C-alpha positions in Angstrom: 79.4 113.2 39.7 80.6 115.2 36.8 78.4 113.7 33.8 80.4 113.3 30.3 79.3 115.9 27.4 78.9 114.6 23.9 82.7 115.9 23.0 84.2 113.9 26.3 82.1 110.7 25.4 83.6 110.9 21.4 87.3 111.3 22.7 87.2 108.4 25.4 85.5 106.4 22.3 88.7 107.3 20.0 90.8 106.9 22.4 89.3 103.2 22.8 88.9 102.5 19.7 93.0 103.6 19.1 93.9 100.8 22.0 92.0 98.4 21.1 94.0 98.7 17.0 97.2 98.7 18.8 96.8 95.9 20.2 95.7 93.9 17.5 98.9 95.4 15.2 101.3 94.4 17.8 99.7 91.3 18.4 100.2 90.5 13.9 103.6 91.4 14.5 105.2 87.7 14.6 102.6 86.5 12.4 103.7 83.8 10.0 107.5 85.1 10.6 109.6 82.0 11.4 111.4 82.7 14.7 114.9 82.4 15.1 115.6 79.8 16.9 113.2 77.5 14.6 116.1 77.1 12.3 119.3 77.2 14.8 121.2 73.7 14.0 124.1 72.3 15.8 127.2 73.8 16.2 129.4 72.1 14.4 131.8 72.8 11.4 130.4 70.4 8.9 127.3 70.5 6.5 124.8 67.3 6.7 123.8 65.0 4.3 121.4 61.6 4.3 120.4 58.7 2.2 118.8 55.1 3.0 119.8 54.5 6.4 122.9 56.5 6.2 123.0 59.8 8.2 126.5 62.1 7.2 127.0 64.4 9.8 129.5 67.1 10.4 131.1 66.8 6.9 134.1 68.9 5.9 138.1 69.7 6.0 140.1 69.7 8.7 142.4 72.7 8.7 145.6 71.7 8.3 147.6 72.3 11.4 150.6 69.8 10.7 152.9 69.8 8.1 152.2 66.7 6.7 148.4 68.6 5.7 147.8 71.7 3.3 144.7 73.7 1.7 146.4 74.7 -0.6 146.6 73.5 -4.6 148.6 70.3 -4.6 148.5 69.8 -1.0 147.0 66.6 0.9 144.0 67.7 3.2 142.3 65.6 6.1 138.7 65.0 5.5 135.9 64.9 9.1 132.9 63.5 8.6 130.5 60.8 11.3 128.4 58.2 9.3 125.5 57.1 11.4 123.8 53.9 9.9 120.2 54.3 11.1 119.3 51.0 10.5 117.7 48.3 13.4 118.9 45.3 11.5 121.0 46.1 8.4 124.6 46.7 8.1 126.3 48.9 5.9 129.3 49.4 4.1 131.5 52.3 2.9 132.7 51.6 -0.3 134.1 55.1 -1.6 134.3 58.7 -1.8 135.2 60.6 -4.7 135.4 64.7 -5.5 136.7 66.9 -8.9 138.5 68.6 -6.0 140.6 66.3 -5.7 143.4 64.2 -7.2 142.4 61.0 -5.3 140.7 60.3 -2.0 142.2 58.0 0.7 140.8 55.3 3.2 142.6 53.6 5.8 141.7 50.3 6.2 140.2 49.1 9.2 140.2 45.5 10.1 136.8 43.7 8.7 137.4 47.2 6.1 134.6 50.0 6.7 131.7 48.4 7.6 128.9 50.2 9.7 126.7 47.9 11.5 123.3 48.9 12.4 122.7 51.3 14.9 126.1 52.2 15.6 128.7 54.9 13.4 131.7 55.3 11.4 134.0 58.5 11.9 136.7 60.2 10.2 139.0 63.4 10.8 139.9 64.3 14.7 137.7 62.4 16.8 137.2 65.5 19.4 135.5 67.3 16.7 134.5 64.7 14.6 132.1 62.4 16.8 128.7 64.4 17.9 127.3 64.5 20.9 124.0 62.4 19.8 126.7 59.9 17.9 126.2 56.2 18.7 128.7 55.6 21.8 130.3 52.3 19.3 131.4 55.0 16.7 134.7 53.4 14.7 137.5 55.9 13.4 139.3 56.1 10.2 141.7 58.6 8.1 140.3 59.8 5.3 142.8 62.1 2.9 142.2 64.2 -0.1 145.3 63.9 -2.0 146.3 66.5 -4.5 143.7 69.6 -3.8 142.8 71.4 -6.9 141.5 75.4 -6.9 138.6 75.8 -4.9 139.4 74.2 -1.1 139.2 77.4 0.7 137.7 78.0 4.5 134.4 80.0 3.2 134.1 77.8 0.2 131.6 74.2 -0.1 132.9 71.6 -3.2 131.3 68.9 -3.8 131.9 65.1 -2.2 129.7 61.9 -3.0 130.1 59.1 -0.3 129.4 55.6 -1.8 127.9 52.6 0.5 126.8 48.9 -0.6 123.2 49.7 0.7 122.5 53.8 0.8 124.5 54.3 -2.6 125.8 57.4 -3.4 125.1 60.4 -1.0 126.4 64.2 -2.4 127.5 66.6 0.4 129.1 70.4 -0.1 131.7 70.2 2.1 132.5 73.4 3.5 136.7 74.0 5.2 136.9 75.0 8.4 138.5 78.1 9.0 140.7 77.2 11.7 141.4 79.0 14.7 142.6 81.9 13.9 141.5 83.1 10.3 144.3 86.2 8.6 142.9 89.3 7.8 143.3 90.3 4.0 143.8 94.0 3.3 144.0 96.6 0.9 143.6 100.2 -0.1 140.1 99.9 0.5 140.1 98.2 4.1 138.6 100.8 6.5 141.4 101.7 8.7 139.9 100.3 12.2 142.8 102.5 14.1 140.8 105.8 13.1 137.4 104.2 14.2 136.2 104.5 11.1 
């Protein structure tokens, strides 16, 4: 058996100390950091907002898919959302929607009005993209149009829309515009030449 010399002992002690220090440093790398999955939200196009017992979900302007709708100034756009009544016992009623980014807002009439019974929802827009998977099964659908669209209603931007409910009151949502299935690429002389691989 080989006896350890003083210099060998120092080298072993130094190596052990460095390994312990590295372990501490590496274990602290994630301390105080927010995990990437902690802030993930549902994969929907719109924004949420809440007030009283009403939870608004997936509020957005539907990208025009017919000649009836346009997001050009002066056009008409469809507003999509789901309004869930979380109350166990009290119904609520959507009484109006307004925004400075449209000349007027048209809400289609439902039989009995835009009443949201307890634990049910009211939805507008295209059902396939409007009603989230976790929405109540009994979701009534209406049509909401933003008429005479103003400047600023563009994909990538948001604008404020106020929903008014009989009990929950006013709920303001920053509403995004759906970018659609294929957004046109805008190029200028400053755009990189992709063909050259730059």
